[in-house]
N, C-alpha and C positions, 0 to 999 in steps of 0.2 A: 571908626565909630561900631560899636555893636547893632547889629540889625535886631530891634525888638518889633515884633508884631502884636498886635493886641486883636482878640477873637471877642465879639459881642453877639451870643447868641439871641437873636430877635424874636419874640413873642409876646404880644399885647404889651408893647413898651413904646409905642408911638408917641406917647405923649411926654416921654422921658429921655429919648434915644439921641436927639438932635443936642441937648445940651450936655448929655454924658460924652458925647463925641467933641464937642469944643472944648471941653475941660482937658480933653489928653495933650500932654505937652510934646515939644519938639524932640524929644528922646526916643519917641515913637517912629519908627519908619513905615510902617503899614497898618493897616486898620481892617478887619474883616466882620461884615456885619452880616450873618447868617439868616437869611427870612428863614423861620421854621414854619413854612406854609401857614404865615400867620395872616388870620381873617382880617386883620387891619391893613394888611398890604404894607408893613413897614418897612419893607426892602425898597420897593418902589417910591414910598415917602420919603426916604434917605436919599435916594437916587435924585431926585427931585428938588430937593430942599437943602442937600449938604453940598458946599464947595470945596470941602477938602481934597484935596488930590490924593491925600494917601488912602482914601478911604475905598473899597471896592465891597459889592453886594453879593452874595452868594445865596441861592435860593433851593430849598427842599420842594419836589413836589408833593411831599407828603409829609406831615407832622412827625419827627423823629424823636421831639424831646430835647432838653438843654445838651444832655451827652451828645447825643446825634450833630447837633450844631456844633459843638465843640471840636467833636473828632472832625468834622469837615472842614472846619476852620484851622484846626492844627494840619492836617494834612494839606492844604492848600499853602499854608505859610511856610512849611518846610520844604516843599517843593519849589517855592519863590527865595529859598536862600535864609529864612529866618534863624535867628539863633537862640532869642528867647520868645516863649509865647507867652502870651498874660490872657487871664480869663476875666474880661469884665463884664459885670451885666449892665442890661442897658436900663435898667429902672430906677438910677440915681442913687443907689443905698451904697455904690463904692466910690470913694474918692479917687478920682484918675490923677490926682499931683502925686498920690503916693507910689505910683509906677515905678519912679527909679528907686525908691527903698527896697520893693519887691526885686528887681532886677540886680541890685548891687551884689548880694550874697551870691548869687550865681555867677556873675561877671569875674567874681575874685576867688571861684573855685570852691567856694565853702559849702556851696549847698546846690543840689541839683534840683529842687522843688521849694517853693516857698508858699506859705498859707497864711491868710490874714489871721489875727487871734483878737478877737472882740474883748475877750475876759482878762486881758493884761492888767486892767486896773479897776477898781470897784466902781466907780463913777460912770465906766463904759456900759456898766449894766442898766442904768437909770433908762436910757433910751430905749430899751427893747421891750415890747410888750411881753406880758407873762407868760404866756402860752407858748412863745417862741423860746422864752428862757429854759422851761421845762421841758418841753421837745427837744432842743439842743442838748441838754444836758442827758438826756436818755439816749439820742442819737449819737452823740460824742463816745459815750463809753461802748456802746456797741462797735464803733469804727474803731475806737484804741485795741480791742480785742482782736478784730478780724485783720487790722492791717499791722498790728505789731508797734506801732508809734506810739508808745504809752505816755510819753513825755510831752504829747501837743496837748495843748489847752482847748483847742477848738478847730476839732480835726473835719467837721463838717462845713466848715466857712469856705466860701465860692470864689473868693478871692484869689487868685494865684498867679505864680508863674514857673515855666517849664523849661529847662534846658532842651533845645531842641536834639541835641544829639540823644538823649536819654528818651525823648519822646519817639524817635524813630525806632527804637529797641521794642517799645510797647505794640503787643498785638491788640491793636483796637477793635479787631472783630469781636474780641471776647469781652469787652469793656461796655456797660451799661450804659445805655443811651439816654435814660430818663433821669430823674431826680437822684437816682443812686450814683450818679457819674463821679461827684466828687468822693465818696466813700470807696467806691471801686478802684479808682485811681491810685490812692493811697494804699490799696491791697496790691496793684498792680506795681507800683515802685516799691513795696517791700519785698514782693519776690526778687527784683533786681538788686534789693540792698541798697538804694538810693537813699542821700540824705536829705531830710526834709527840716525846716525850721520855721518856726512863728515870725509874723512881721505883726507888731502892735499895729492897731486901726481901730476908728470910730466908724460905727455903720450911722448912715445916715434914714433914719425912719419918717418918712413923711406921709404924703395921703395915698401913696402908691399901695397896690395890692398886690400880694405874692400870691404866685398860680401854685404855689405846694401848699398844702392841708398837711399840719403836722399830725392832727389825729388820723386821716387817711394813710401816711406815710409811714407811721410806726410799725404794723403789722409787716409791710413789705420789706421796710428796712431790716426788720429783725430777722426775717428769713433769712434775707440775702446776707447778712452779716453772719449768722450763723455757719451759712455756706463756705463764705470767704473765710470765717476762723478754722473750720476743718480743715479746708483746703492747705491754707497756710502752715497749720500745724505738722500735716502729713508731709507736704515739701519740705519745710525747714528742718523738723526734727527726726523724718525717716526717711528722705529721699535725697536731698541735699546733703545731709549730714547726721551723725547719730552719735549722741554726747550723753553725759550724766544728766541732763536736762531731759534728754528724751526718756531717760531709766526713770527718772523720777515723775515724769508724767503718766505714764504706762502704771508702775507701781499705786501712785496716787489714785489714779481711777479704777485700778482693783481693789484697794483697800476700801475706798469711799462706796462703790456699788456693794461691794460684798456685806458692808457695814451697814448700810443701808438695809438691804435685803434681810441680814440677820435680827434687825431691830423689827423691821415690819411682822417677821415671823413670830419673835419672841410676844409681841404686841399681839398678836392675832391669837396666839396660841393661849396667853393668859387670859384674853377676852374671852375665849371659847370654854375654856375648862375652869374658870375662875378660880385658878390656881396661881398666884404671884411667879414672877418668873425668878430663879435663882440670881442670886449675889454676885455669883461668879460669871454668869451668861450675861448679865447687864455689864459689867465690869469689863470682860472681854470685847463685847462689842464696843463699847466706849473706848477703848484703846484701840481698836482696829481704825473707827473712826476718826481717832485724833491722830494717829500715825498717818491716815490718808491725807487730812487736811494740812500737816505738816509737811508732806512731800509735794502736795500743792502749792504750796506758799514757797517751797524750794524752787519750782519750777519756776513760777511767776517772779521771782525775783530774776532768775536766770534770764528769763524772757524779757522783763523789763530792762535790764542791764545790756542786752543784747541790740538794742536800738540802733540803727546805723549813725556812726557819727563821721563818715568821710564820703566825701562828694566822691561818685563816680564817673562823671562825665569827662573828666580829664583823660580817663583810662580810653575812651571810646576815640574811634576815628573820625576824622572830618567826613560831614556831610557831602553829598551823598555815598560816601564809601561804605558801600553796604558789606564785602566783604570784611571789612575792619570792624564794622560793629556785630556782624555774626562771629568773630573771631572773638571779640571781647564779651560777648552773651556766653559764649560757651564757656571761657574762662570763669565768668562770674558765677555760673550754674555747678563750676568743680570747685569753688573755693569754700 
């Protein structure tokens, strides 16, 4: 039997966490509740009221955020021999009965990481508050660009399952500890060329309140996604390898920047001198911009087509075989 571990980051979910734990099926071997310095003392509440022998409560002396809680749970689960690590929020919005569906592609070697997808059917959107729908659409596009997983429909979804071998390769010291955690995990997995697939789900929206404020999160998520996108492009197209896509990216940026600067200078000069720009200058600038955008589309087509489609965890050694994991990491960096 595969050792499946569920990690539940716990912060202000005292009213829902017991029902969440009770709904977790027998396929799960271990459950880690991470009390992230919760003011409601949810960890102590679970210890006093939950009789499930699979449950172990971990504590943070200071609040680290959802990512910090997950990293603590992941590391403990790996040290205890878990093979698949499932992230399950304690607020009741994720259906624990779907855990086998999240784990099956990983067990069969078809994926390294599975994520929930709330957008697989139109009716799945009816229960989502409008502000979340709009915010998630913006965050999803930014996450796709920064991670390279362009085909994912709901990349910011927090219901996930991860192969423990792949998790052991990730440097969690560099992973964001707060709400950017899910997006940053995709960035880290993209560097490893891990395969990620969607699992259709329906989120359950009740009276619970999210600790994440979409409006407040967008600026931070935008900046961090831009940083990750730049890191990914440099690492993928100029450090790990160099290809025609690399050339297309460089030339597209050169032509677009040159075209924008030229168009700006032409407009400024025409406005200052009251002399219309020549037809030749306008046409030349338009051609430069057009060529630049065509090259950018060529690059994007190549980038989208290169989305990882083969699971990497069969290449990794048995846990906790660090030498084998390091050896395969070296192999992956050179492919």
